[in-house]
N, C-alpha and C positions, 0 to 999 in steps of 0.2 A: 917419813916413809908414806907413800900414798895408800889410802885404804883400798881394799878390794871392792869393786863394784858390786852391789847386791844384785843378785840374778832372780828374776821373776821365775814362777814356776814353768811358764811357757813363753818363750821369746815372742815378741811382738812382731807380726808380719807386716802390718802397715802402720807407720807412724800415726799417732792421735795427738790432740792437744795435751792429754794427760801424759802420754809416754815422753813427748817433747820435753814437757816441764821436768819430769823425773830425769831425763837425760841431761839436760842443762845444769840442774841443781846438783846432781851427783857429780858430773864432770867438773864443775867449777869448784866444788868442794875439795876435790883432789888437786885441782890447778892451785888453789889457795895454799894448800898444805905442801905443795911440791917445793923442795928447796930452791929449784932453779927459777920456776915460773911464779911462785907465790910472791916474791919481792918486787917483781916487775909490775904485776897486777895490783898489789897492794899500794905501790907508789902512785900508780896511775889513777886509782879509784879512790884514794884518800877517805876511805870508811863509807862510800857510797854504794856497797855491794848490793843492797836490796834492790834499788832503783836499776842499777846495771843488770842484775839478774833478770828483772822483767824485760828489759831491752833485748837481752839475749834470747830469752824465750820467744819474744816477738820476732827477732831475726831468724832463729831456727825454724819457727813456725812458718815464716814466709818462705824459707828456703825448702823445708820438707813438705809443707802442706798447701803452700800457695795461697796463704791467708792475707798477704799483703799488709800485715799488721806492723811492719817495721819500715820506718822511713829515717835515713840517715846516711852519713858519709864514712863508711867503714874504712876505706882506705886512708882518707885524711886524718881520721882519729887516731889510727895506728902509727902513721908515719911521723907523728911527733913524740912517740915514745922513745926514750933514751935507754941505751944499755941492751938493746935487743941483739942477740947473736944468733947465728945458724942453729946452735944447740937449742935454743928456746923453741924453734920451729919444730924440731925434731921430737922434743919432749911433748909439745902440744898435740902433734899429730898422733904420737903413740898412745897418749892418755885418750884421745878421742876414739882411737881404734879399740881400746880396751872397753870404754864404756858403751859404744854402740854394739860391739860384739856381745856384750853381756846382756843388753836389753832387747836386741832385736834379732830376728832371723838372719842368717847369713846374706840373703838377698837384700833385705831392707837395710841391714847394717852397711853393706857395701855402698849403697846408694848415699847414705850419709857421709861415709868415709870419702868417697869421691867428691862429694860436694865441698867437704872441709879441705880436702887436699887442694882443690882448685883455689879456694880462698887463700890457703897458706901459701900456694905457689905464687899468686898474685902479689901478696904482701911481701914475700921473700924477694921477689924481683924488684919491688919498690925500695926495700931497704939495701940490697946488695948488688943490684943491677945485673944479676944473673939467674939462671935457673937454680933451683934448690937441689941439694945432693939427694933428697928423699924423693922417691917417684912410686907410682903404682907397680907393684909387683907383677910379674906375668901371671896369667890366670892359672889358679890352682884347683881345677875342677869346678869352676863356677863360683868359688869363693874367694876371689882374690883379696888381697891385704895391702896395706900401705907399710912401707918400711922406712925408717928414719935414721 
C-alpha cells in the first residue's frame, strides 16, 4: 500500500529546487512501492534508481522551473518499455496528483498536474494510438484535478 505523502506545515506556492526534489523523491518512493507501477519501473531501471532520480529531478526542474537541466528523449525511452497498460497511466497520474496536492498550494499543484497530464497523454497515445480515458476534470472553483 502506498505511503501517505508527508505534508509540510504550509504548502508551497511556488516550486523551488528543494520542493521539486522532495516531490520527485517522495512520489517515486510511492511508485516503487505501488504493486502495479513498481514492477515496471524496477524492471526498466535494473537497480539504477539513484541516477534515475537525479534525472527525474532535472526533468521536473526543467518543466516546473525552466532550468533546462534535462536533456533526453522521454518519449523514446518510454516507448521501449514492455507490459505497460492504461491502468499504469491512471495509477501514475493519481499518485502525482496526491503528491503535488500535499506539497503545493492548489494553484501550484494544478500547474504540475497539468504538465504531468500532458506528458502522460502523449505517452499514452504513443502506446495505444488513442487519447487516454483520464482527462482534466471540469473546473471546481479554480482547483481543478485530474481523474484517472
